C-alpha positions in Angstrom: -49.8 91.2 -21.9 -53.0 92.3 -23.8 -53.7 90.7 -27.2 -56.4 92.0 -29.5 -58.0 89.2 -31.6 -60.8 89.9 -34.1 -61.8 93.1 -32.3 -61.9 91.3 -28.9 -59.3 92.1 -26.2 -57.8 89.1 -24.3 -55.2 89.2 -21.5 -52.3 86.8 -21.5 -53.3 84.9 -24.6 -50.7 83.2 -26.6 -52.2 83.0 -30.1 -52.0 79.6 -31.6 -53.4 78.0 -34.7 -56.1 75.3 -34.7 -57.3 72.9 -37.4 -60.6 70.9 -37.3 -61.1 68.0 -39.6 -64.1 65.9 -40.2 -64.1 62.8 -42.5 -66.9 60.6 -43.7 -65.6 57.1 -43.7 -67.6 54.0 -44.8 -67.7 51.2 -42.2 -65.7 48.9 -44.4 -62.9 51.5 -44.7 -62.6 52.4 -41.0 -59.6 50.2 -40.2 -57.8 51.4 -43.3 -58.5 55.0 -42.3 -57.2 54.3 -38.8 -54.0 52.8 -40.2 -53.5 55.9 -42.3 -54.1 58.2 -39.2 -51.4 56.4 -37.3 -49.0 57.2 -40.2 -49.2 60.9 -39.2 -46.7 60.0 -36.5 -44.2 60.9 -39.3 -44.6 64.6 -38.4 -43.6 64.4 -34.7 -40.4 66.3 -35.6 -42.3 69.1 -37.4 -41.4 72.5 -35.9 -44.3 74.3 -34.3 -46.5 71.2 -33.7 -48.3 71.3 -30.3 -50.2 68.1 -30.9 -52.9 66.3 -32.8 -55.7 64.1 -31.5 -58.8 62.5 -32.9 -61.3 59.6 -32.9 -64.7 58.4 -34.1 -67.8 60.4 -33.2 -70.2 57.6 -31.8 -73.2 59.7 -32.8 -72.4 60.1 -36.5 -69.7 57.6 -37.2 -67.5 60.3 -38.7 -63.8 60.7 -37.9 -62.7 63.9 -36.4 -59.2 65.3 -35.8 -58.0 68.4 -33.9 -54.6 69.8 -34.6 -52.9 72.6 -32.7 -49.9 74.6 -33.8 -47.8 77.3 -32.2 -48.8 79.9 -34.8 -50.1 80.3 -38.3 -46.6 80.5 -39.8 -45.6 77.1 -38.4 -48.8 75.6 -39.8 -48.3 77.2 -43.2 -44.7 75.8 -43.4 -46.0 72.3 -42.6 -48.6 72.6 -45.3 -46.1 73.8 -47.8 -43.3 71.4 -47.0 -44.8 68.1 -45.9 -48.5 67.8 -45.7 -49.3 66.6 -49.2 -46.5 64.0 -49.2 -47.5 62.5 -45.8 -51.2 62.6 -46.8 -50.5 60.7 -50.0 -48.6 58.1 -48.1 -51.5 57.5 -45.7 -53.9 56.5 -48.5 -56.7 58.2 -46.6 -58.0 60.1 -49.5 -59.1 56.9 -51.2 -61.2 55.7 -48.2 -63.1 59.0 -47.4 -66.4 60.0 -48.9 -65.9 63.6 -47.7 -63.2 65.6 -46.0 -64.0 68.9 -44.4 -61.4 71.2 -42.8 -61.4 74.5 -41.1 -58.5 76.5 -39.6 -58.1 79.6 -37.5 -56.5 81.4 -34.6 -57.2 80.7 -31.0 -59.0 83.5 -29.2 -59.2 82.1 -25.7 -57.3 79.6 -23.5 -59.3 77.6 -21.0 -57.4 76.6 -17.9 -57.9 73.1 -16.4 -56.1 70.6 -14.3 -53.0 70.7 -16.4 -50.7 73.6 -17.2 -51.0 74.2 -20.9 -52.4 72.2 -23.8 -49.3 70.0 -24.5 -49.6 67.8 -21.4 -53.4 67.8 -21.8 -53.1 66.5 -25.3 -50.8 63.7 -24.1 -53.1 62.6 -21.2 -56.7 63.2 -22.3 -59.0 60.3 -23.3 -62.0 62.3 -24.3 -62.5 65.4 -26.5 -65.6 67.6 -26.1 -66.3 69.9 -29.0 -68.9 72.7 -29.4 -69.0 73.9 -33.0 -70.8 77.3 -32.6 -72.2 79.5 -35.3 -73.2 82.9 -33.9 -75.9 85.5 -34.6 -74.6 88.8 -36.0 -73.0 91.1 -33.6 -72.7 88.5 -30.8 -69.0 87.7 -31.0 -67.8 89.7 -28.0 -70.6 88.6 -25.7 -70.0 85.0 -26.7 -66.3 85.2 -25.8 -67.0 87.0 -22.6 -69.4 84.2 -21.6 -66.8 81.6 -22.5 -64.3 83.3 -20.3 -66.5 84.2 -17.3 -69.0 81.3 -17.2 -67.9 78.2 -19.2 -64.2 78.2 -18.5 -64.3 78.4 -14.7 -67.4 76.2 -14.6 -65.8 73.4 -16.5 -62.6 73.7 -14.5 -64.6 73.4 -11.3 -66.2 70.1 -12.4 -62.9 68.2 -12.2 -61.4 66.2 -15.0 -61.2 69.0 -17.5 -57.5 69.2 -18.4 -57.3 72.2 -20.7 -59.2 73.8 -23.6 -59.2 76.5 -26.1 -61.6 78.5 -28.3 -60.7 78.9 -32.0 -62.2 81.2 -34.5 -62.8 79.3 -37.7 -64.4 81.9 -39.8 -67.1 84.6 -39.9 -69.2 84.1 -36.7 -67.9 80.5 -36.3 -66.1 79.4 -33.1 -64.9 76.0 -32.0 -64.8 75.3 -28.3 -62.6 72.3 -27.5 -62.0 70.8 -24.1 -59.8 67.8 -23.2 -61.0 65.5 -20.4 -59.4 62.9 -18.3 -62.1 60.3 -19.0 -65.8 59.7 -19.7 -66.7 59.5 -16.0 -65.4 63.0 -15.3 -67.3 64.3 -18.3 -70.5 62.6 -17.2 -70.2 64.2 -13.8 -69.8 67.5 -15.4 -72.9 67.0 -17.6 -75.1 65.8 -14.8 -74.0 68.2 -12.0 -72.5 71.3 -13.6 -73.8 71.7 -17.1 -77.5 72.7 -16.4 -76.8 75.7 -14.2 -74.0 76.9 -16.5 -76.3 76.7 -19.5 -78.9 78.8 -17.6 -76.3 81.4 -16.8 -74.8 81.5 -20.3 -77.9 82.5 -22.1 -77.0 80.5 -25.2 -80.1 81.6 -27.1 -78.8 85.2 -27.2 -75.6 84.3 -29.0 -76.1 81.1 -31.1 -77.5 80.6 -34.5 -76.7 76.9 -34.3 -74.5 74.5 -32.2 -73.2 71.1 -33.2 -71.7 69.1 -30.4 -69.3 66.2 -30.4 -68.1 63.9 -27.7 -65.2 61.9 -29.1 -63.3 59.1 -27.3 -59.7 59.6 -28.4 -57.9 56.9 -30.3 -54.5 56.4 -28.8 -52.9 55.5 -32.1 -54.1 58.8 -33.7 -52.3 60.9 -31.1 -49.4 62.8 -32.6 -47.1 64.7 -30.2 -43.8 66.5 -30.8 -40.8 64.4 -30.4 -38.7 65.1 -27.2 -35.9 67.5 -27.8 -32.5 65.8 -28.1 -29.8 67.2 -25.8 -26.2 67.0 -26.8 -23.3 66.8 -24.3 
């Protein structure tokens, strides 16, 4: 199968829908925010949910959440039917100084040690995020480098479970990879990242890059409820 996404051709891609959330939370409100985040377990029965994970960015103190859905229609139905009600029940809006969200379609799947994103979301303990804003006209080259350099390079490092690239807007792409643990990620950073960076030629594509390495909070993990079989 060949799928065209935003002018770029990708083979075998199942287009999903991603959501990236960043929240400023005062230190005194962190526990309350975490309690509210655990309340999102109410959506485990929502049709189309692939999974949601998140945690605190140690570098900034901000809370970040990544949500993945089977398609834009499933996400839109959730927003229309349930989001506002669940959000009001969490009380999170009262404890945040700022909430930023961005959504978009996946444009590349990154294979790792697990088959598909669902089991990776269940098992990962670390989320690595590269929030990339590109120079004009560099979209196709950027995605080709993700496919040919970064995806196989990270998979070869060991411990990268699965990942995806999501287009969040005009010349903005979010590269998210799920890792088995901090030790595996550190081995990648020390042994694999420098030569991959040299091959990728980042300066040719990027206007700016913001990185996040987020230890995942187990209580924030929201996964679809197992299907119930009858008979």
